[in-house]
Each structure stands twice: as structure tokens, then as C-alpha cells.
N, C-alpha and C positions, 0 to 999 in steps of 0.2 A: 562594624558593620559589614556585612555581607555584601558584594557588589552585584548588579543583576548577573554580572560573567559568570563568579561563582557559582550562583545559583543554577545557570544553563548549565555549565561543566558539571555539575553534581546529579541535577534530572537527566543527562544524558549519557551517563557512564557506561562505556562500551564492555559487554563481556568478552574479554581479549581471549581467553580459552576454547570459547564455544564458535569463536569467529576463526580462530588458526585449525579448528579440528573442522571448518565447514571448506576451507579450502582443499581443491583436487592436489593431491600429491603429483608431480609430473615426473614422466617416464624416461630415465637417462639412457642412452646409449653409451657404453663404456667404450666401444670402438670407436664412436665418434669424437671421442675426447680424447683418443690416443693413449689410453690407459690399458695396459698389459693385465690383463686379468687371468689367472690361475685359480680354478676352483679346488684344485686338489690339494688337500694340508702339506706342509711342509713335513718330511721324514728327518725330524732331528737325529734320529739314531742313525740312519744312514750316514749322515754327513760326519757325526761323529767315528763310524769305522772307516769312512775314506780318509780322514786325518791321518790315519796310520802310513796311506800311500803317499800321502804330503812330502815332497822333497824340499819343500821350503823348509819346514820344522824338522828335517830327519837328525838325528844325534850325530854332534860333533866331537871333535877332538883337536888339539892343542898340542899336546904331546909334551906338555910340560910334567919332567917326572916328579910324579906323587905317590911313593911305595905308603901303601896301607893294607891295613889287614880289615875285613869288613868280615861280618855276619848275616846273613841273607838266605832267608827260608831254610834256618838250622844248619847252615855250613857255612865255614871259614872260609875265606880265601885270600890271596895276595893278588893285589895289584899293583902296575906300574904306572898307568895313566890313568886321567879321572876324565869322564865325559865333560866337556865346556861347551860355552855357548858360539865360540867362534873356532875356527881353524876347518880342517878336512870334514867331510860326511862321512860315516862310516861306510859307505856304497862304495864310495870314490878309492877310500883306504884298501878295501879289499878287491877292488879291480887293478890294484896297482901292484905290478908283480914284485917293483922294489920294495914296497914295502914288506914282503915275507923275509927279506933279509934286513932290513931295521927291524923289525919286531926281533928277530934271533939275536942278534947284535946287541941289542940291548938287556932282553929279557935273559939268556944264559948267564950272562955276568952277575945278575941281581939274584937267580936262582943258587947260583955257586955262593956267594956272599953271605947267603941267607943260612944254607946248609952248612957251610963249614967244612969241617974235618969229617962231620957224618957221609958228606959226599964222597972224601976220597977215600972211605971204607967200603966201598962197593956196595952192592945191593941193591941199587936205585935203578929203575927203568923210568920211561914216559911214554905216554899214550893222550889221547885227547876224545873227546865227547864224538859220539856217532855222525855219522855223515847222514843231512837229511834229505836236501835235494840234489845231491852231486854225486855222481857212478864214480867219479875218477877224484882224486886230491882234490880237496878243499884246502882254501887258507890257511884252517888251524892246522891241519895233517901237515902241508909243508913246512909251516915255522916250526912243530913240533920235532919232524926230521932233523932242521939246523940247529935246533937246540939239544937235541939229542947229541949229534955229532961234537957239538962246542964242548960240552959234558963229559963226552966219551962214555956214554951210558946207551941200553938200547932202546929202540924205539919199536913201540908194537904199535900197529896200523889195524885199526878194525875190532878192537877191543869188545864193543858194544854196539848192536844193532839197535833200532828204533823203527818198527815198522808202521808207525804214523808219525807227523809231523808237528804233533801236540806237543807244546812244553810244558803248560800246566799239569802237575801230577802225573807225568811220563814215566814210562816203564821199560827199560832197556833189558835188553836179552844178552846173556853173553855169547861171544864169539870165540873170544882168542884170549888167554887168561897168564898173563905176565907171570914167569915164575922166581921174578923177585919178591922182595917181602916190601921193598918201600915202592909207592908208585907216586909220579909227579903226574895228576892229571891237567892238562894246558887244554883253555879255551880263549879263543881270541878277544871276544867281548862277553861279559855278565852283566844283565838286566835283572833279572827275578831270582837267579841261582837255583832255578827249578833244575835245569839239566845237571847240573852237579850235583845236585842233591840224588838224581836219580842214579847218576854214578855211583857215588858215594854207597847208595841202597844196594847196588850190584856187587862192587868191590869189597865191601867190609863184610860179607858172607863168608870171604875166602881169608880173613884173618890178615890183612893188607894193612899197611900203613898209609894211609892217602896225605899228600900235600895237594892242595888245589891252588892252580897259579893262573891269573889272566892277563891279559895285556893291557886291557879298556874295562876299567868299571864303569859301567852305561849307566851310570846315576849318579845326579847331582847330591 
């Protein structure tokens, strides 16, 4: 049997939805709450672009010797070292003059070992990829000069020019063609391989045999 209280509760049921709709909505001043409000939407694409300049995430190398052959952008190249999670940043490496000697002292013997007797037969020269931001000798140029001395082969500076800083689908123009048939193209770091591809497209027109060699393979 229903109690009297049950009957009263049933007869006095309140429409909660209607009641809430009738309540006035308070105006809240976010400034009084100490809340920083920025109506401008976040530009996630700008954040992605800034990551490339974030030195805390810059590529590094621990200089553990790892000779390997890699194919990237349709070009095979030989590298002596590999990008690593720890070690010196690439910016720091390029800023250290002592690293020019270090690269040359390690890379020249590796090239000599790989080429073997073919190097002693002559008809070899070395060059590097075009300067992009330097009017004077850059890191790769200085290393190439020393490698040439150690291998007793000619070094050709500014073989190619690049009018833009674009790396993807770059097109190089010939400035100075080595007379030797066999050309070592050296670059200090290789990431996408697009620069090497541009050198290959340029020099292969002149019936040159090309060996691509880099210090650091800049991909894990």
C-alpha cells in the first residue's frame, strides 16, 4: 500500500528540464578569474615549421664508425658515420674548425680502402656540392681539400652553382668540369639525397663515373 508521502511526492513531481531552462545564465568575466583567454586559434602549421629551428631537437652524431651504402632519391652513397640520438649537434660540428681535420683524417683512408688499386691507377678527382649560403669556403669544401691532399688527387672547387637554396628538385648549373673521368662527390651530411641527385644529373651528362661519399648519414 502506498504511503501518504508517496502520493504527495507523485503529485508534486517537478519538471527539472523546464526549471533549469528558466534559470538565468550568469555572465562570467574571465579576466576576474585570472584566466588567460586568447580568441585567436592556434596555428599548428606554424608550430611545425618552428620545430626545424629548435636546437633541442637538432640532429646529432656520436661518431661511432658505421660504414654503409645507402640508396636515397635514386642515388647510392657511402657514409662513414650515422645520425644518432646523442652526441654533438650538426651545427656544433660545423662550427668547430678541428672537425675539418677529423673528417678528412677518417674519410680519406676509408675512400682509399674502398677504391683499392683503382685509386692508384689515377684519373680520379674530388669535388663537393655547391655552396648555398657561403661566399667563402664552407665546411664540405675545406674537408674535400684535405681529402684531396691525403689521396694525392686533384680537388675542383665550385664545380656547380645553385642559384636558389631549394634542396628538393634542385637544378645545378655547371661552372667547372673536372677533366678526370672518375669523380668523387663529397658532402658533409646527407639527409634526403636530393643534392646528390642534382650533382648526378649534372655530371652524368659528361660521361663521368661518380662515387658519392658523405661523412654523416643524417637519417636513422
